[in-house]
N, C-alpha and C positions, 0 to 999 in steps of 0.2 A: 164797532170800529173795524176797518180793514186791517188785516194782518197777513204777513207772509208766513206760511206754515209748512213745516217739514212733515209730509204725510206719512213717510216711512223712510228708513235708511236707504240711500241710493244716490243716483246722479242728480244733476240739476233739474231734471224733469219731475222730481218728487215735490218740488216747491209749488205751492198753490196760494193764490190770493183769496182769502176767505173772510167772512164776518165773524168777529169774536166780541164778547162783552168787553167794554173798556175797563181798565183797572181804576181803582180809587186810591188816592193818596192816604197813607196812614200818618200818624203824628210825625212831625219833622221830615215829611216827604213833600216832593213836588209831583204834580201831574203835568207832564209836558206833552203838548201836541207836536208830534214829530214831523218836521218838514223834510229832513234828509237823514239817512243812516249809512254809515260806512260798512263795507264788506271786507272781512278779514279772513285769513287762513283758518282761524278758529271756527268761523261760520261754516266753511267747507267741511272741516273735520266733524263738526256737530251734525251736519246734514248726512254725512257718511256713517254716522253712528259711532264715531271714534272719540268724541269729546263731549260727553253729556253735560248738560247745564247743572250748576250747583243747586242744592235744595232751595226752594223758595223762589225759583226763577222759572218762567214758562219753559217747559221742556222741549216744545216744538216750534217756538218762535225765535229765530236767530237774531243776531244783532248786538254788538258790544259797544257801539258808539252812536250818538244821536246829536242832532242839532234841531232846535225848535223853539217854541214859545210856551212859557208857563201858562197853563190853563187854569190850574187851581193849586192851592197850598193846603197842607195839612195843619193840624193844630200845632202851635209852637214855632212855626216858621215866621221869622221876622225879617230876614235879609232879602228874600225874593217876594215878588208879587205878580199876579196875573198880568200878562203882556210883556214880561221880561224875556229877552232873547237869551237862551242858554244852550250850552253844549256839555257833553260829558261822557264818562264811561259808565256802563252798566254791565251786569254779569250775563245779560241776555234780554231778549224781548224788544230790542230797539227797532226791528223791522216791522213796525206797526204804526198806526196813526197816533196812538198814545202809549206812553211809557211812564212808569213811576220811578223816582230816584231819591235817595237821601238828599236833603237840601245842601249838605256840606260836600256833596260830590259833584255839584254843578259849577260850571264856569261861565262867566259872561262872554258873549260873542262880540268881538270887536265890531264897531259900528259899520265899517266899510266892507265887511265880509258878507258874502252870500251864505245861505244855509249849506250849500254843497261844500264850500270852502271850510266852514266850521265843522262839518261832519268828517272831514279828512284829518282833523287834528287830534282828538282825544286819545284814541288807541295808539296811533303812531308816535306822537310826541310824548305822551305820558309814559309809555313803555320805554322809549329811548332815554328820556330824562331820568326816570327812576333807575334804570340800569347803569347808564354811563356816569351820571352825576351823583345821585344819592348813594348808590352802592359801589360804583367803580372809582369814585374820586377824581373824575375828569378835571384836568387843569391845563392851563396854558403851557405850551412847549412840549406836551406829551405827544406820543405817536399812537394813533388809533387805527386798528384794522377792523373793517366792517364787512361781514359776509352778507350776501344778498343786498348789496347797497342800493339797488334799484327798486326795492320793495318800499311799501309805505313806511315801515319802521326804519328801514335802511336809510332812506332819504332824510327822515327826521333826525336820525343819529348823525348823519353826515353834516347837516346844518348846525346841530347843536355843538358838535365837536369843532367845526370851523369857527363858529361864533366864540367858542372858548379859547381859541388860539392854538388848537392842536393841528398837527399834520395828519392827513387821513389817506390810508390805502383802502381800496374796496374791491370786492370780488362780485362777479356775476357770471351766469352762463351765457349771457347775451351781450355781445360787444356794443350793440346800439344803446343798451341801458347805461353802460359805462360812459359812453360818449355823452349821453344826456346828463349824467351825474357830474361831469366836469363843469357844467354850468353852475353847479351848486358848490363848487370848491374842491372836488375830489382831486387829490394830488397824484395818486398812483393807482391807475386802473389795472385790474387783473382778471382776465377771462379764465373761468374754471370750467372744464369739461367733465371732470370726474372728481375723485377725492382731492382735497386741498393738498397741494404739494408746493410749499413756498419756494420761490427762487432764492438762490444763495444770499442775495443782498437783503432779504427779509428775515433771514434766520436770526432769532433773538432781537428782532426789531421793535415789536409792538409792546408798548406799556399797557394798552388795553385792547382786548379783542371782544367785539360784539358778534356773537354767533347766532344766526337765525336758522341755521341748517342742521346742525347736530352731528350725529354719529360719524359720518364719513369724513368730517373735517377735524376730528379730535386729534389724530396723530399729527397732522400738519400744524394745528394750533399750538401744540406743545413745542414744535420746532420754531414757530414764528414769534412766540411770546418772549419778552425780555426777562432777564432775571428780576424776580420780585414783581412780575407783571400780574395782571388780572385777566382771567378768561370769564366772560359773562355769557352764559348759555340761556338764550331767550326763546329759541324756537327749535323744533325737531322735524322740519319739513323733509329733511333727507334721511331720517331714521333715528332711532333712539339708542342704538348700540354702536360702540366704537372702542378701539383699542387704546388703552391708556398706559403710557410708559411711566411707571412710577419713579424710576430713577431720574428721569427728566423733571418730573414734578418736584421731587425732593431737591435735586441739584440746583434748580432755578428758584426754588422757594415760591412756586406759583400759587396764587389763590384762584380757585375755581368756584364760581357762584352760579347757581341755578336759580332762575327767577321767573315768576308769573304773577300777573296782577289779578286775574279773574277770581281766584279762590281766596283772596285775602279778606280779612275781616273789615267791617265797616269803618272802624276807627283808623286802621292803617291806610285804607284807601282815601279817607278824608285827609289824612296828614300829607299823603303824596299829592293830592289835588291842590291843597292849599299852598304847598311848597312850589308847585308848578305855577300857580297863579302869581305868586310873588316874584319868582325868579325868571319865568319864561314868557308870560304874556306881555310884559313890557318890551321884550325883544321883537315880538310880532308888531307891536305898535310902532316901533322904531324902524321897521323894515329890515332888521337883521335876520329874521326868520320869515318863512312864508309857507302857507299850505300848498300842497302839491296834489291837485286833482287830475288824475289821468282821464277819467271819463265818468259821466253820470248816466244812469239808466232810470227810466220810469219804473214804478213799483210793479207794473204789469209785465215787465221784462226781467224779473228777478232771476229766473232760470238762465237767461242769456248773460246776465251780469256774473253769476256764479261760474258759468262756463268760461267766460272771458278771463276771470282771475285764475281759474284752474289751469288754463292754457298758458299762464305766465305771460300774458300779453301786456300787462299794465306796467307803467312806470309811475310809482306813487300810488295814490289811493283811488279806489273805485267806490262810487257813491250811488245809493238808491234814493231817488226823489219820491218821498212818500206822499207829497201833496202837489 
């Protein structure tokens, strides 16, 4: 099979399209012929040598989300069969012509979607759904602040929050991204040029904060969060270190939750996937949610795709067409 391989830690130029043996499905697994794979910040960090793949995952083939067709099923798989269109999250290896995945981690692709649209959903929407809904207790009438709202996860979180009946403020370093985000229901756009410094009317405003940036925003987050609010730290693109005012934490009785999907066990990932299938996929079918594909690149232009994401040019998801 063809696979995009990280030849050594470094810039986008270290990616090469090479031939590798195709994997085989173990019991309770699917072998999926990948048609499209999403590119995420985690892939960039892995390429730089800063985010190694978990044990049992190809160390040099990036890719956390795929969309494709079931090629073969392992022993014990009864729900899926060859020819089914599926999408899902994996811990790595999706940027290849074939990938294996536990059968209970796969999701059906809605009939009207292209593979590129499907590849834009698993990482962004599962991450946002798990953080906001399963961990954060998102509910109608709440006020949500989303940092990096123009990213793939940010736009997914915005749509999920609006569909739940929440009011949403969002930050970005790019004014054009915030303008685009208003088309998806963003109520309050905020341009950020440095550490997050909430305006006076946002002090104590947010019931939920979804932070994809990390360290530089921590102080501002403690100012913006409401009493008994929740701060969900999902990404550290801005850095891992930040100042924490413990008196504000105690006084407001704030809950801080750090979360990541990649390193979770198989059973926990399956539970999140099945909850997502029941609660979120019907909203796509009804038109209340939609995939957001900024741009697709052919597999031969993987380096250009990484450079595009690294330069922060995308609004929503960037996808590699593997076929």
